[in-house]
C-alpha positions as CSV (number, residue, x, y, z in Angstrom):
1,A,-17.6,-21.2,1.5
2,F,-19.8,-18.9,3.4
3,Q,-18.0,-19.5,6.6
4,L,-14.8,-18.4,5.0
5,V,-16.5,-15.3,3.6
6,L,-18.0,-14.5,6.9
7,T,-14.7,-14.9,8.8
8,R,-12.9,-12.7,6.2
9,A,-15.7,-10.1,6.4
10,V,-15.7,-9.9,10.2
11,F,-11.9,-9.6,10.3
12,Q,-11.8,-7.0,7.5
13,G,-14.7,-5.1,9.2
14,V,-12.8,-5.0,12.5
15,M,-9.6,-3.8,10.8
16,V,-11.4,-1.1,8.7
17,S,-13.4,0.1,11.6
18,G,-10.3,0.4,13.7
19,G,-8.6,2.4,10.9
20,M,-11.7,4.6,10.5
21,C,-11.8,5.4,14.2
22,Y,-8.0,6.1,14.3
23,Y,-8.3,8.5,11.4
24,K,-11.6,9.9,12.7
25,V,-13.6,9.3,9.5
26,P,-17.0,11.1,10.1
27,S,-19.3,8.7,8.2
28,F,-19.0,5.0,8.1
29,F,-21.0,4.5,4.9
30,G,-19.7,7.5,3.0
31,E,-21.3,10.8,2.1
32,P,-25.1,10.7,1.8
33,D,-25.0,11.4,-1.9
34,I,-22.9,8.3,-2.6
35,R,-24.0,6.0,0.3
36,W,-26.2,3.9,-2.1
37,W,-23.3,3.1,-4.3
38,V,-21.1,2.2,-1.3
39,V,-23.7,-0.1,0.1
40,M,-24.3,-1.7,-3.3
41,R,-20.6,-2.2,-3.9
42,G,-20.4,-4.0,-0.6
43,I,-23.3,-6.3,-1.4
44,V,-22.2,-7.1,-5.0
45,G,-18.6,-7.6,-3.8
46,G,-19.8,-10.0,-1.1
47,I,-21.9,-12.0,-3.6
48,G,-18.9,-12.1,-6.0
49,F,-16.6,-13.3,-3.2
50,C,-19.1,-16.1,-2.2
51,C,-19.3,-17.2,-5.9
52,Y,-15.5,-17.3,-6.0
53,F,-15.3,-19.7,-3.1
54,V,-18.2,-21.8,-4.3
55,T,-16.4,-22.2,-7.6
56,I,-13.1,-23.2,-5.9
57,Q,-15.0,-25.8,-3.8
58,L,-16.9,-27.4,-6.6
59,L,-14.5,-27.4,-9.6
60,P,-11.0,-28.7,-10.0
61,L,-8.6,-26.0,-8.9
62,G,-7.1,-25.4,-12.4
63,D,-10.6,-25.0,-13.9
64,S,-11.8,-22.7,-11.2
65,I,-8.7,-20.4,-11.4
66,A,-8.8,-20.3,-15.1
67,L,-12.5,-19.4,-15.2
68,C,-12.3,-16.8,-12.4
69,T,-9.5,-15.0,-14.1
70,L,-11.7,-14.3,-17.1
71,Y,-13.0,-11.1,-15.4
72,P,-10.6,-8.7,-17.3
73,V,-12.2,-9.8,-20.5
74,F,-15.7,-9.0,-19.2
75,T,-14.4,-5.7,-17.8
76,V,-13.1,-4.6,-21.2
77,V,-16.3,-5.7,-23.0
78,I,-18.6,-4.0,-20.5
79,A,-16.4,-0.9,-20.5
80,R,-16.8,-0.8,-24.3
81,V,-20.6,-1.3,-24.2
82,V,-21.6,0.7,-21.2
83,L,-18.9,3.4,-21.0
84,K,-18.1,3.6,-24.7
85,E,-14.4,3.2,-24.1
86,L,-12.2,2.5,-27.0
87,F,-11.0,-1.1,-27.5
88,T,-7.4,-0.5,-28.5
89,T,-4.8,-2.9,-29.7
90,V,-2.9,-2.5,-26.4
91,K,-6.0,-3.7,-24.4
92,L,-6.5,-6.6,-26.8
93,V,-2.9,-7.7,-26.4
94,A,-2.9,-7.2,-22.7
95,V,-6.1,-9.3,-22.3
96,L,-4.7,-12.1,-24.5
97,V,-1.3,-12.2,-22.7
98,C,-2.9,-12.2,-19.3
99,M,-5.4,-14.9,-20.2
100,S,-2.9,-17.2,-21.9
101,G,-0.6,-16.9,-18.9
102,A,-3.3,-17.7,-16.5
103,F,-4.4,-20.7,-18.6
104,M,-0.9,-22.0,-19.0
105,I,-0.2,-21.8,-15.2
106,A,-3.6,-23.2,-14.1
107,Q,-3.8,-25.9,-16.8
108,P,-7.5,-26.4,-16.6
109,S,-8.7,-29.9,-17.4
110,F,-11.0,-28.7,-20.2
111,L,-7.9,-27.5,-22.2
112,F,-5.1,-29.8,-20.9
113,P,-6.5,-33.4,-20.6
114,K,-4.8,-35.4,-17.9
115,D,-3.2,-38.8,-18.3
116,T,-5.9,-41.5,-18.2
117,H,-3.8,-44.0,-16.3
118,I,-3.7,-41.7,-13.2
119,A,-6.8,-41.9,-11.1
120,A,-8.6,-38.6,-11.1
121,A,-10.7,-37.3,-8.2
122,P,-14.4,-37.9,-8.8
123,A,-16.2,-34.8,-10.1
124,S,-18.7,-33.1,-7.8
125,P,-22.3,-33.7,-8.7
126,Y,-22.7,-30.0,-8.3
127,A,-19.9,-29.0,-10.7
128,W,-22.5,-27.2,-12.9
129,V,-23.0,-24.8,-10.0
130,G,-19.3,-24.1,-10.0
131,Y,-19.3,-23.3,-13.6
132,I,-22.2,-20.9,-13.2
133,T,-20.7,-19.1,-10.2
134,A,-17.4,-18.7,-12.0
135,F,-19.1,-16.2,-14.2
């Protein structure tokens, strides 16, 4: 997982640095008053991306995709608690439709049991780590 994240980060860094040089952006890390937030966003985003790949490696694909698509629910809840945004009916319906669509497509094994006569791949002994990193 970490090799994939490193490869993506290096490729993305080269592409972004090239664009910044082309457009002559004066500061690589942003203005001094927001630099802390830019660096923290990069660190938290990198950790989140590592957790995403660990989840995909350790859990069945349907389970990992279904769990990783729960972030809109957390976003709405955190926005309500931290930013005091209104939780409207439109947001509720949008979250429910998105989540039900993701679960129907991914068909995670904890909601859609598989046929018992088909041999399933053995579960990873570290599947519990996958469930933790999904959140």
